[in-house]
Steps between C-alpha positions, in 0.01 A plus 500: 500500500628855524517700176833657406548756224720386216797702382299582188213635712743710703640643177150586376427681827748768395262599219193670651203358315295819518781710350547245222126512433518880470767463231289237322196728511701794369609293197162321459686170535202291609254662257287232330703220661308196621752235594851627575539813708815711500574382854486135393725578204749677727506212747541242223783692333678554833469127564648431156795726571571358846453137397705540179216385275598520133166477320136585561408131491764424764385797709132409493563133583718587800288792617178297494661207681460685831153638425391451862739784599355740244231614742766642731666680209171651382505323162333206330611233253654632182451375146777513247295676234375766742850574624636514147225738389552720805876516442452605139217753545549670838706814528837436661478840669265345758779281630782752452358759736766567762265631766337167584728346760518633851809667633690294758423598856785643702611276784 
């Protein structure tokens, strides 16, 4: 069976992973983190926004339902407590940096 990128994967392709990692490193976002990286948090929160999830419990249940696609997104399963801790302790400036996404290519 041929693999096709999902719309979510196509949306994530607009965020260069290496540039996002530079921002994370600049803010020490993944310092002393064992389970939930900033990239996984970003992907989970984007999923929550696009899927209109209203709570962390709802988000985690729906996000982990398709865990076999996580490999292609570069993330792993997420636990509710880890996501909640990350949302409360990580600096929002990591995710607010405007220089992460690529500029659209001229046609």
